[in-house]
N, C-alpha and C positions, 0 to 999 in steps of 0.2 A: 504493500500500500504506500510505501514511502515515495516511489516514483510518481504515483498518481496524485498524491497530496502535493508533492513538489510542483507538478504540472499545474494544478489548480492555483497554488500560491503564485507561481510565475505568471499565470494568466491574469490574475488580478493586478499584479505589479505592472505587467505589460500594458494592460488597458489604461491604468492610471497615467503611465508615461505617454501613451499615445494621445490621451486627452490633454495632457499638459502641453505637449508640443503641437496640438491641433492637427494631428495627422489625418483624422477622418475628414475634416473640413478641407484640407489640402487635396486629398485624393478626390473628393466630390467635386471641388472646384475645377480640377484639371481633367477629370474624366467625363463628367456629365455632358459636356458639349459633344463628345464623340461617342458616347454610349447610348444605345437605344434599349428600350425595355425588352425588345425581342431577342437581343443578343446577350444581355446580361447573364441569364442563367447558364448559357453555354460557356461564356467567358469565365464565369466564376468556377464552373466545373473544371475547365481545363487548367486554370491557374492554380486552384487549390489541389487538384490531382497531382500536379507537378510538385507542389510544395509538400504534400503528404508523402509522395514517393521519395523525395529527396531527404526528408527528415525522418521518415519511418514513424512519424507520430500521427496517429489518426485523431487523437483528442487535441493535440496542440494546434491544429489548423483552426479550430474554433476560436481559440484565444487570440489568434492573429487576425482572423478574417471577420468575425462577427462585428466588432466595433467599426470596421471600415465598410464592409459589404452591405449591411442593413441600412445605414443612412444613404448609401449610394443607390440602393434599390428603391428607397422611398423617393429620392430626388428625381429619378428617371421614371417613376411610376411603374416599376416592374411588378410582376406577380410575386409577392413576398413568399408565398408557399412554395412556388417553383424555385426560387432562389435558395430557400432553406433546404429543399430537396437536392439542389445542386451541391450544396455544402456537405450534406450527409452522404451523397453518392461519391463525392470526391474523397471524403474521409474513408469510406469503405474501399474504394479503389486503391488508395495509397496504402491502406493496411494490408490488403491482399497482394499487391504487386511488389511492394518493397521487400528486398531480400533479407533485411534485418529487422523487420517490424515484429512486434510481439506476437501477433497472430500467426505469422509465417513460421517463426521459430517454434512456437508451441505446437502448431499443426505438424511440423516436421518431426519434432521430438515425440509427439504422441503416436505418430504412425511408424516411428522407427526408421524414417527416411533421412537421407543426407539432406542438409539444409539447402545447398545449392541446387541439387536435383529437384527438390520440391519447388523451389522458387522459379526455376527455369520452366518446369512443366506447367505451372499455373499462370505464368505470364501471358501466353497467347490468349487464354480464356479471359483474363482481366482486360486485355487490350480490345478484344472483340466486344465485351460488355461496355467498355468505355466508349467505343465508337458508336454503339447503339444508343448509349445515354446522351451523347452529344447531339445526335440526330433527333432524339426525343425531345431534348430541351429546346432545340431550334423549332421543332414543329409545334410544341405546346405553348410557346411564348406568344 
């Protein structure tokens, strides 16, 4: 539980720092002229998937993204439920696709499989699902 508690504490600290330096307002001011409500869920999914894959943290992306993405979604009048779905989907993708995420490590250990073998064999399936998710977010918006 220590890593989970550390992530939650870091999330609160990160949110406070972002608020103090006005990061959400900066992002909204710079992106809202170029962002449309139709593209936002797909863009959020792609950006947060890359972040979750790179960090191996499925919960950490919420700490980074929610204070920025939710005000941006409101500013461009995007479907909030769809944007939250994009965040959840990106988190799931990153958790399954990352070679060193907790779910990948536990699944490999639980099945008695080599970690790299497990990660490589599940990567094509996660990429196919991500492709369908992007298409779905573009069609639903």
